[in-house]
C-alpha positions as CSV (number, residue, x, y, z in Angstrom):
1,X,-29.6,-21.0,-6.9
2,X,-28.0,-18.7,-9.3
3,X,-29.9,-15.8,-10.6
4,X,-31.6,-16.5,-14.1
5,X,-29.5,-13.8,-15.8
6,X,-26.8,-13.9,-18.3
7,X,-23.2,-14.4,-17.0
8,X,-21.0,-11.2,-17.7
9,X,-19.0,-11.4,-21.0
10,X,-15.3,-10.7,-20.6
11,X,-16.0,-7.4,-22.6
12,X,-18.5,-6.3,-20.0
13,X,-16.4,-7.2,-17.1
14,X,-13.5,-5.3,-18.7
15,X,-15.9,-2.1,-18.8
16,X,-16.7,-2.7,-15.2
17,X,-13.0,-3.1,-14.1
18,X,-12.1,0.0,-15.9
19,X,-14.8,2.0,-14.1
20,X,-13.5,0.6,-11.0
21,X,-10.0,1.6,-11.8
22,X,-10.9,5.2,-12.5
23,X,-13.1,5.6,-9.4
24,X,-10.7,3.9,-6.9
25,X,-9.6,6.9,-4.7
26,X,-9.5,6.8,-1.1
27,X,-6.9,4.1,0.0
28,X,-7.6,0.4,0.4
29,X,-10.7,1.0,2.5
30,X,-12.4,3.0,0.0
31,X,-11.5,0.9,-2.7
32,X,-12.7,-2.3,-1.2
33,X,-16.0,-0.5,-0.4
34,X,-16.3,0.4,-3.9
35,X,-15.7,-2.8,-5.4
36,X,-18.3,-4.3,-2.8
37,X,-20.9,-1.6,-3.9
38,X,-20.4,-2.3,-7.5
39,X,-19.7,-6.0,-7.6
40,X,-21.8,-7.3,-4.7
41,X,-24.8,-4.7,-4.3
42,X,-25.0,-3.3,-7.9
43,X,-24.0,-6.2,-10.2
44,X,-24.6,-9.1,-7.9
45,X,-21.7,-11.0,-9.3
46,X,-20.9,-12.6,-6.1
47,X,-22.3,-12.5,-2.3
48,X,-21.0,-11.0,0.8
49,X,-19.9,-14.3,2.2
50,X,-17.6,-15.1,-1.1
51,X,-16.4,-11.4,-0.9
52,X,-15.2,-11.5,2.5
53,X,-13.7,-15.1,2.0
54,X,-11.7,-13.5,-1.0
55,X,-10.8,-10.4,1.0
56,X,-9.4,-12.5,4.0
57,X,-7.3,-14.6,1.8
58,X,-5.8,-11.3,0.3
59,X,-5.0,-10.0,3.9
60,X,-2.7,-12.9,4.1
61,X,-0.5,-11.7,1.4
62,X,2.1,-9.1,1.1
63,X,1.4,-6.1,-1.2
64,X,-1.8,-3.9,-1.8
65,X,-5.0,-6.2,-0.6
66,X,-7.2,-4.1,-2.7
67,X,-5.6,-4.6,-6.0
68,X,-5.1,-8.4,-5.1
69,X,-9.0,-8.7,-4.2
70,X,-9.7,-7.3,-7.8
71,X,-7.3,-10.0,-9.4
72,X,-8.8,-12.6,-7.4
73,X,-12.6,-11.6,-8.2
74,X,-11.6,-11.2,-11.9
75,X,-10.0,-15.0,-11.8
76,X,-13.1,-16.1,-10.1
77,X,-15.3,-14.7,-12.9
78,X,-13.3,-15.3,-16.1
79,X,-10.2,-17.5,-15.2
80,X,-6.6,-16.2,-15.7
81,X,-7.4,-13.7,-18.3
82,X,-9.9,-12.1,-16.1
83,X,-7.6,-11.7,-13.3
84,X,-5.1,-10.1,-15.4
85,X,-7.6,-7.8,-16.9
86,X,-9.2,-6.9,-13.5
87,X,-5.5,-6.3,-12.1
88,X,-4.0,-4.3,-14.8
89,X,-7.1,-1.9,-15.0
90,X,-7.1,-1.4,-11.3
91,X,-3.6,0.1,-11.3
92,X,-3.3,1.6,-14.9
93,X,-5.2,5.0,-14.1
94,X,-2.7,5.3,-11.1
95,X,0.3,4.6,-13.1
96,X,-0.5,7.1,-15.8
97,X,-1.5,9.8,-13.3
98,X,1.5,9.4,-10.8
99,X,3.9,9.4,-14.1
100,X,2.3,12.7,-15.4
101,X,2.5,14.3,-11.8
102,X,6.1,13.0,-11.5
103,X,7.0,14.8,-14.7
104,X,5.6,18.0,-13.3
105,X,7.4,17.6,-10.1
106,X,10.7,16.9,-11.6
107,X,10.3,19.9,-14.1
108,X,8.4,22.5,-11.8
109,X,8.9,21.3,-8.4
110,X,10.7,24.3,-7.1
111,X,8.5,26.8,-8.9
112,X,6.3,28.8,-6.4
113,X,2.7,27.7,-6.9
114,X,3.8,23.9,-7.3
115,X,6.1,24.0,-4.2
116,X,3.2,25.8,-2.2
117,X,0.6,23.2,-3.3
118,X,2.9,20.5,-2.0
119,X,3.6,22.3,1.3
120,X,-0.3,22.1,1.9
121,X,-0.3,18.6,0.9
122,X,2.4,17.5,3.4
123,X,0.1,18.7,6.2
124,X,-2.9,16.7,5.0
125,X,-0.8,13.6,4.4
126,X,0.5,13.7,8.1
127,X,-2.9,13.9,9.5
128,X,-4.0,10.9,7.3
129,X,-1.1,8.7,8.3
130,X,-1.9,9.6,12.1
131,X,-5.6,8.6,11.3
132,X,-4.3,5.2,10.1
133,X,-2.2,4.5,13.2
134,X,-5.4,4.9,15.2
135,X,-7.6,3.1,12.8
136,X,-5.4,0.2,12.5
137,X,-4.4,0.2,16.2
138,X,-7.9,0.0,17.3
139,X,-8.5,-3.0,15.2
140,X,-5.2,-4.9,15.9
141,X,-4.4,-4.3,19.4
142,X,-7.1,-6.2,21.0
143,X,-5.0,-7.4,24.1
144,X,-1.7,-6.8,26.1
145,X,0.5,-9.1,23.9
146,X,-0.4,-7.1,20.7
147,X,0.3,-3.9,22.4
148,X,3.7,-5.1,23.4
149,X,4.6,-6.5,20.1
150,X,3.4,-2.8,18.5
151,X,5.6,-1.0,21.1
152,X,8.6,-3.2,20.6
153,X,8.3,-2.9,16.7
154,X,8.1,1.0,17.2
155,X,11.2,1.1,19.4
156,X,13.1,-1.4,17.1
157,X,12.7,0.8,14.0
158,X,12.6,4.3,15.4
159,X,15.7,3.8,17.9
160,X,17.7,1.2,16.5
161,X,16.8,1.3,12.7
162,X,15.9,-2.5,12.5
163,X,15.0,-3.3,9.0
164,X,11.3,-3.7,8.3
165,X,11.5,-7.2,6.8
166,X,13.3,-8.4,10.1
167,X,10.5,-6.9,12.3
168,X,7.7,-8.6,10.1
169,X,9.7,-12.0,10.3
170,X,10.0,-11.8,14.1
171,X,6.4,-10.7,14.7
172,X,5.5,-13.6,12.3
173,X,7.3,-16.1,14.3
174,X,6.0,-14.8,17.6
175,X,2.4,-15.1,16.4
176,X,3.2,-18.7,15.1
177,X,4.9,-19.8,18.3
178,X,2.0,-18.3,20.2
179,X,-0.6,-20.1,18.3
180,X,1.1,-23.4,18.5
181,X,1.7,-23.2,22.3
182,X,-2.0,-22.3,22.8
183,X,-1.6,-19.0,24.2
184,X,-5.0,-17.2,24.4
185,X,-3.7,-13.9,23.1
186,X,-3.0,-15.4,19.8
187,X,-6.2,-17.3,19.4
188,X,-8.3,-14.6,17.9
189,X,-9.2,-14.0,14.1
190,X,-8.1,-11.1,12.0
191,X,-10.8,-10.9,9.4
192,X,-13.2,-8.3,8.2
193,X,-16.8,-7.8,9.2
194,X,-19.4,-6.9,6.8
195,X,-18.0,-4.5,4.3
196,X,-21.0,-2.6,2.7
197,X,-24.6,-1.5,4.1
198,X,-26.4,-4.3,1.9
199,X,-25.7,-7.9,2.6
200,X,-26.2,-10.1,-0.5
201,X,-26.5,-13.7,0.0
202,X,-24.4,-15.8,-2.2
203,X,-27.5,-17.9,-3.5
204,X,-28.8,-14.6,-5.2
205,X,-25.8,-13.9,-7.3
206,X,-24.6,-14.9,-10.7
207,X,-21.9,-17.2,-8.9
208,X,-24.3,-18.5,-6.7
209,X,-23.1,-20.8,-3.8
210,X,-21.1,-23.4,-5.8
211,X,-17.6,-22.7,-6.9
212,X,-16.9,-22.7,-10.6
213,X,-15.1,-25.7,-11.9
214,X,-11.8,-23.9,-12.7
215,X,-11.5,-22.9,-9.1
216,X,-11.1,-26.3,-7.9
217,X,-7.5,-27.3,-6.9
218,X,-5.3,-27.9,-9.8
219,X,-1.7,-28.2,-8.8
220,X,-0.4,-28.2,-12.4
221,X,-2.3,-25.1,-13.6
222,X,-1.4,-23.1,-10.4
223,X,2.3,-24.0,-10.7
224,X,2.4,-23.5,-14.5
225,X,0.8,-20.0,-14.3
226,X,2.8,-19.2,-11.3
227,X,6.1,-20.1,-13.1
228,X,5.2,-17.7,-15.9
229,X,4.7,-14.8,-13.5
230,X,7.7,-15.8,-11.4
231,X,9.9,-15.3,-14.9
232,X,8.1,-12.1,-15.7
233,X,9.0,-10.8,-12.3
234,X,12.5,-11.9,-11.6
235,X,14.0,-12.3,-15.3
236,X,14.3,-8.7,-15.7
237,X,15.9,-8.0,-12.4
238,X,18.4,-10.8,-13.2
239,X,19.2,-9.3,-16.6
240,X,19.6,-5.9,-15.1
241,X,22.1,-7.2,-12.4
242,X,23.9,-9.3,-15.0
243,X,24.3,-6.4,-17.4
244,X,24.5,-3.3,-15.4
245,X,25.9,-4.4,-12.2
246,X,24.6,-4.4,-8.7
247,X,25.5,-0.7,-8.0
248,X,23.5,0.6,-11.0
249,X,20.5,2.7,-10.0
250,X,18.3,0.5,-12.1
251,X,19.6,-2.8,-10.5
252,X,19.2,-1.3,-7.1
253,X,15.4,-0.2,-7.9
254,X,14.8,-3.7,-9.2
255,X,16.3,-5.3,-6.3
256,X,15.0,-3.3,-3.6
257,X,11.4,-3.1,-4.8
258,X,11.3,-6.8,-5.3
259,X,12.4,-7.4,-1.9
260,X,9.8,-4.9,-0.7
261,X,7.0,-7.0,-2.7
262,X,7.7,-10.1,-0.7
263,X,7.7,-8.4,2.8
264,X,5.2,-5.6,2.8
265,X,2.5,-7.0,4.8
266,X,0.2,-4.5,6.5
267,X,-0.8,-1.9,3.6
268,X,0.5,1.1,2.1
269,X,1.7,2.9,5.1
270,X,3.7,0.1,6.3
271,X,5.5,0.2,3.0
272,X,6.0,3.8,3.3
273,X,7.9,3.3,6.5
274,X,10.1,0.7,4.9
275,X,10.6,2.8,1.7
276,X,11.3,5.9,4.0
277,X,13.9,3.9,6.0
278,X,15.7,2.6,2.8
279,X,15.0,4.9,-0.3
280,X,15.7,8.2,1.9
281,X,18.3,7.2,4.5
282,X,20.1,4.4,2.7
283,X,20.0,4.9,-1.1
284,X,19.7,8.7,-0.9
285,X,17.1,8.6,-3.9
286,X,15.1,11.5,-2.4
287,X,14.5,13.7,0.6
288,X,12.1,13.0,3.4
289,X,9.7,15.9,2.3
290,X,9.7,14.6,-1.2
291,X,8.3,11.2,0.2
292,X,5.4,13.3,1.6
293,X,4.9,15.0,-1.7
294,X,4.9,11.4,-3.5
295,X,2.1,10.1,-0.9
296,X,0.0,13.3,-1.6
297,X,0.1,12.3,-5.3
298,X,-0.9,8.9,-4.4
299,X,-3.6,10.0,-2.0
300,X,-5.2,12.2,-4.7
301,X,-5.1,10.0,-7.7
302,X,-7.0,6.6,-8.3
303,X,-5.2,3.5,-7.7
304,X,-3.4,1.7,-4.7
305,X,-1.6,4.1,-2.4
306,X,1.5,1.9,-2.8
307,X,1.6,3.7,-6.3
308,X,3.8,6.2,-4.4
309,X,6.6,3.8,-4.9
310,X,6.7,4.7,-8.7
311,X,7.4,8.2,-7.7
312,X,10.3,7.0,-5.6
313,X,11.7,5.0,-8.5
314,X,11.2,7.8,-10.8
315,X,13.2,10.3,-8.6
316,X,15.9,7.9,-7.9
317,X,16.7,7.3,-11.5
318,X,16.1,11.0,-12.5
319,X,19.0,11.8,-10.1
320,X,21.4,9.1,-11.2
321,X,20.4,9.0,-14.9
322,X,23.7,6.9,-15.7
323,X,24.4,8.6,-18.9
324,X,20.7,8.9,-20.1
325,X,18.3,11.8,-20.4
326,X,17.3,12.4,-16.6
327,X,13.6,12.3,-17.8
328,X,14.0,9.0,-19.9
329,X,15.8,7.6,-17.0
330,X,13.4,8.5,-14.6
331,X,10.4,7.3,-16.6
332,X,12.3,3.9,-17.1
333,X,12.8,4.0,-13.2
334,X,9.4,4.6,-12.5
335,X,7.9,2.0,-14.7
336,X,10.5,-0.7,-13.5
337,X,9.4,0.0,-9.9
338,X,5.9,-0.7,-10.9
339,X,6.6,-3.8,-12.9
340,X,8.5,-5.4,-9.8
341,X,5.8,-4.1,-7.3
342,X,2.6,-5.5,-9.1
343,X,3.7,-8.3,-11.0
344,X,4.0,-10.4,-7.8
345,X,0.5,-9.6,-6.8
346,X,-0.6,-11.9,-9.8
347,X,1.6,-14.6,-8.7
348,X,0.4,-14.8,-5.1
349,X,-3.4,-14.9,-6.3
350,X,-2.7,-17.5,-9.1
351,X,-0.5,-19.6,-7.0
352,X,-2.7,-19.5,-3.9
353,X,-6.2,-19.2,-5.4
354,X,-6.7,-22.9,-5.9
355,X,-5.7,-23.6,-2.1
356,X,-7.7,-21.0,-0.7
357,X,-10.0,-23.2,1.3
358,X,-7.0,-24.7,2.9
359,X,-5.5,-21.5,3.9
360,X,-8.7,-19.8,5.2
361,X,-9.0,-21.7,8.3
362,X,-5.5,-22.1,9.3
363,X,-5.2,-21.0,12.8
364,X,-1.5,-20.8,13.2
365,X,-1.4,-18.7,10.0
366,X,-4.0,-16.4,11.2
367,X,-2.2,-16.0,14.4
368,X,1.1,-14.9,12.6
369,X,-0.8,-12.4,10.5
370,X,-2.5,-10.9,13.6
371,X,1.1,-10.4,15.4
372,X,2.3,-8.9,12.0
373,X,-0.5,-6.6,12.0
374,X,0.3,-5.5,15.4
375,X,4.0,-5.0,14.6
376,X,2.8,-2.9,11.6
377,X,1.0,-0.6,14.0
378,X,4.4,0.3,15.6
379,X,5.9,0.7,12.1
380,X,3.4,3.2,11.0
381,X,3.6,5.3,14.3
382,X,7.4,5.5,13.5
383,X,6.3,6.8,10.0
384,X,3.9,9.3,11.5
385,X,6.7,10.7,14.0
386,X,9.2,10.6,11.2
387,X,7.1,12.6,8.8
388,X,5.9,15.0,11.5
389,X,9.4,16.0,12.5
390,X,10.2,16.6,8.8
391,X,7.1,18.6,8.2
392,X,6.9,20.8,11.1
393,X,10.7,21.4,11.6
394,X,13.0,22.6,8.7
395,X,16.1,20.7,10.5
396,X,16.2,17.5,12.2
397,X,19.2,16.0,14.1
398,X,20.2,12.5,15.2
399,X,21.2,12.1,18.8
400,X,22.6,9.0,20.4
401,X,21.8,7.8,23.9
402,X,21.9,4.5,25.6
403,X,22.5,2.8,22.4
404,X,19.6,4.4,20.5
405,X,19.7,6.8,17.5
406,X,16.9,9.1,17.8
407,X,15.7,11.8,15.3
408,X,15.1,14.9,17.4
409,X,13.9,18.4,16.1
410,X,16.0,21.6,16.2
411,X,13.4,23.7,17.7
412,X,14.8,27.0,16.3
413,X,13.7,25.8,12.9
414,X,10.0,25.3,13.9
415,X,7.8,26.1,10.8
416,X,4.9,27.9,12.5
417,X,2.8,27.9,9.2
418,X,3.3,24.2,8.7
419,X,2.5,23.5,12.4
420,X,-0.7,25.6,12.1
421,X,-1.6,23.7,9.1
422,X,-1.0,20.4,10.3
423,X,-3.3,21.2,13.3
424,X,-5.9,22.3,11.0
425,X,-5.7,19.1,9.1
426,X,-6.0,16.9,12.3
427,X,-9.1,18.8,13.4
428,X,-10.6,18.2,9.9
429,X,-9.9,14.7,10.1
430,X,-10.5,13.7,13.7
431,X,-13.2,16.5,14.7
432,X,-15.2,17.0,11.5
433,X,-14.6,13.5,10.1
434,X,-13.7,15.0,6.5
435,X,-12.6,12.6,3.9
436,X,-9.0,12.3,2.8
437,X,-9.6,13.9,-0.7
438,X,-11.4,16.8,0.9
439,X,-8.5,17.5,3.6
440,X,-6.0,16.9,0.7
441,X,-7.7,19.8,-1.4
442,X,-8.3,22.1,1.4
443,X,-4.6,21.8,2.6
444,X,-3.4,22.1,-0.9
445,X,-5.4,25.4,-1.5
446,X,-4.4,26.7,1.8
447,X,-0.8,26.0,1.2
448,X,-1.1,28.3,-2.0
449,X,-2.8,30.9,-0.3
450,X,-0.2,31.1,2.5
451,X,2.5,31.3,-0.1
452,X,0.6,34.1,-1.8
453,X,0.5,36.1,1.4
454,X,4.2,35.4,2.1
455,X,3.6,33.3,5.1
456,X,5.3,30.1,4.2
């Protein structure tokens, strides 16, 4: 039975979602735990089983699963408007914070104290990415087949520069075929266990055990609202291509990040591998070290880590202003990136939510996701190696051997201060189990201190 308590009004829900958005530090794991604490343990809006049901569905989707979980629960509680409010408030603090930091970076990034701060942040970010490889790998690589997929994806992207979307597609097909042919390695699940310390039964919550009427399958509603968000997402992209042409930086930003929104399974770190491969090496929007600076911004501000893409779009437009003021172009580029990155998230939820029960127990789909997650481990390992080379060495060269193009360090350019700071960050993360915000703050302060002493 449902608790005899008043159902939260939309105004009350708005206050709760604003609170969650302002407190959503720590990456997807921390954000999901925060939502569980507030919505399940504290407010008792929904129970453990329903929360995990929604989370497992969001894992099937491209894009930031924590943000999509917020949209799903908002929709569950207050229909479409509730989902929109939840999603917007979840990302809005990060949009504002990253935009402000991007302005500071563009204007003062080469000024001593600011440059020293980001020197320290790079070391912390590298340690956090290494931690992500191990954390995701321990969950995803449960058998030899998954290890092989992870290793193959690493070789493909590191040695052959195979595009991230192609790696994801091949991994998904392998999982699909493996499940259809009944191979044991592809028969396991890929869900989450209990999220919080307190398990709340669905019957003891406001939603109770029964689904609200608006959650029942309604094909007409699903297709109508999906059509609206599809137009909101793709109409600006088509307009930019038609008016400015495909070579304009705004068209390139809109096109690239729209593709990213469709293929980025595996969380923010997998996204970064794809962005680093394309935005740095292909488009030349920013340098490898600047990618690390952007991730440092995203790690230390509220909102999804994928918000780092706003910084990428900002810097790309800043450097290719196309006749506009560089800061105006950069601001528009950053906001455009955010629009095409997050608008599809609403589409995925509103289109799929009425059919969630049908998708939840689909063994073939789960197997495809499992294989994709294994491939993502290899992709993130590539990201860690790529970041590591550019943090610890001042110069990296490309060597060709046996058909492979491999990035190798120039050992004479080893940065001893950076190497020592990376080692300290790794010890802080793995030996002392310090949280990401603590490690980032400590490394940033150390970077400033090293610069003050003339050691950087």
